[in-house]
C-alpha positions in Angstrom: 0.1 19.5 -19.7 -2.7 18.9 -22.0 -5.2 20.6 -19.3 -2.7 23.5 -18.7 -2.9 24.1 -22.7 -6.4 23.9 -22.8 -7.0 25.9 -19.8 -8.0 29.7 -20.8 -8.7 31.5 -17.8 -6.6 31.6 -14.8 -8.1 32.2 -11.3 -6.5 33.8 -9.0 -6.3 32.1 -5.2 -9.1 33.1 -3.4 -8.4 34.9 -0.1 -9.5 32.4 2.4 -9.1 34.7 5.4 -12.6 35.5 5.9 -13.4 31.5 6.1 -10.7 31.1 8.5 -11.8 33.7 10.9 -15.0 31.6 11.3 -13.6 28.1 10.9 -15.0 25.7 13.7 -12.8 25.9 17.0 -13.3 23.3 20.0 -12.4 23.6 23.5 -10.7 20.4 23.3 -9.6 19.4 19.8 -8.2 16.1 21.4 -11.6 15.1 22.8 -13.4 16.3 19.7 -11.1 14.3 17.2 -12.0 11.0 19.6 -15.6 11.6 19.3 -15.0 12.0 15.4 -13.0 8.9 14.9 -16.1 6.8 16.4 -18.6 8.9 14.6 -16.9 7.8 11.0 -16.3 4.2 12.3 -12.9 4.1 13.7 -11.7 4.0 16.8 -9.2 6.5 18.8 -7.4 5.2 22.1 -5.2 7.1 24.3 -1.5 5.6 25.1 -1.4 6.0 28.8 2.1 6.9 30.1 4.4 4.0 30.8 2.2 1.7 28.5 3.7 -0.5 25.9 2.5 0.2 22.3 3.4 -3.1 20.8 1.5 -4.8 23.7 -1.8 -2.6 23.0 -1.4 -3.1 19.3 -1.2 -6.9 20.0 -4.1 -7.3 22.2 -5.8 -5.0 19.8 -5.2 -7.3 16.9 -4.4 -10.8 18.1 -5.2 -12.7 14.9 -2.8 -10.2 12.9 -0.1 -12.3 11.5 1.4 -10.3 8.6 2.0 -6.7 10.1 4.0 -4.0 8.5 5.6 -1.1 10.0 8.7 0.8 9.2 8.4 2.8 12.4 11.0 2.9 14.9 10.0 1.3 18.1 7.7 -1.0 16.6 8.5 -4.3 17.4 5.5 -6.3 16.8 5.6 -5.8 13.1 6.4 -8.9 11.2 8.0 -7.1 8.1 9.2 -3.8 6.7 7.6 -2.4 4.1 10.7 -0.6 2.8 11.8 -4.1 1.9 9.3 -4.9 -0.7 9.9 -3.9 -4.0 6.5 -5.2 -5.7 3.0 -3.8 -4.2 1.4 -7.0 -5.3 3.7 -8.7 -2.4 1.9 -6.4 0.4 -1.1 -8.7 -0.7 -2.5 -10.2 2.7 -1.3 -7.5 5.0 -3.3 -7.8 8.0 -2.0 -5.2 10.0 0.0 -1.8 8.8 1.4 0.3 11.5 1.8 4.1 10.1 2.2 7.7 11.3 -0.3 10.1 11.2 0.9 13.9 10.6 -2.0 16.1 12.0 -5.6 15.5 12.8 -8.2 14.2 10.2 -5.7 12.2 9.7 -2.9 13.2 7.0 -0.8 10.5 6.1 2.4 11.4 4.2 4.0 8.8 2.3 6.8 7.2 4.5 7.1 4.2 3.1 8.3 2.8 -0.5 5.1 1.1 -1.5 2.0 3.4 -0.9 -0.1 0.6 -1.8 0.6 -0.1 1.9 -2.1 1.8 3.2 -5.0 0.6 1.2 -4.3 -2.6 0.8 -3.9 -3.9 4.4 -7.2 -5.1 6.1 -6.5 -3.0 9.1 -5.1 -0.1 10.1 -3.1 1.7 13.2 -2.3 5.1 13.0 0.1 6.4 15.6 -0.8 10.5 16.2 0.8 12.7 18.7 -2.0 14.6 20.2 0.0 17.8 19.7 -0.6 17.3 15.8 -4.8 17.0 16.4 -6.0 20.8 14.8 -9.4 22.1 15.0 -10.3 22.0 11.7 -9.3 21.4 7.6 -7.9 25.1 7.4 -5.6 24.5 9.8 -4.6 21.2 8.9 -4.3 22.2 4.9 -1.4 24.5 6.5 0.6 21.6 7.7 0.3 19.4 4.8 3.7 18.0 3.4 4.5 15.1 1.0 7.6 13.9 2.0 10.2 12.6 0.0 8.2 10.5 -1.9 5.6 13.2 -3.0 2.4 11.5 -2.0 0.1 11.9 1.0 -3.9 11.3 2.0 -6.3 12.1 4.4 -7.8 8.6 6.1 -10.5 9.6 8.3 -11.5 6.2 9.2 -12.3 2.8 7.8 -13.0 2.6 4.0 -16.4 2.5 3.3 -19.0 2.7 0.1 -22.5 2.3 -0.4 -24.3 1.5 -3.6 -27.7 3.0 -5.2 -29.3 0.5 -3.0 -27.6 1.9 -0.1 -25.4 -1.6 0.8 -22.9 -0.3 3.0 -19.5 -2.1 2.3 -16.7 -1.9 4.8 -13.0 -2.2 3.3 -14.0 -1.9 -0.2 -11.3 0.9 -1.1 -9.1 0.4 2.0 -9.0 -0.8 5.5 -11.7 -2.7 7.0 -10.8 -1.2 10.2 -8.8 2.0 11.6 -7.7 2.6 15.2 -5.9 5.8 15.9 -3.3 5.5 18.8 -3.6 8.8 20.2 0.2 9.7 22.1 
């Protein structure tokens, strides 16, 4: 409210159509997404028809003990994060399995404690290949914040570098991100 009161100039929403007309598009958005996931330090894996998603996850993360997910059909999870009242109880989560809403990847808060997206050591995002889009113009048009009113883009593992250019993985989120494209 303080910002609204202090803002004296109101700007109209700009016409983005000229930008959208020149936005990047790709002959194969799924292939481009796969390539870009590798570029940002993540991994994209295709779920083959008939392949057991739970087996794929367990084989990819054999050392994971505390696995959180509230997604239907994910039987390899050891607990449902919606049953956690205090976000501090999520500390020590080895792996969280969540749903991606569109390419980049937009994560809509589908669990009670959004800390799950950032506190788990590793993150598996399930993404329907039909939701992958060419560019952020298309992605923004598909954004919803769901029942909790929160969402974020996660494009790969958390990383940051200090002034000396020392790269640190997992400083502000998961150290490892795998997107399973189904």
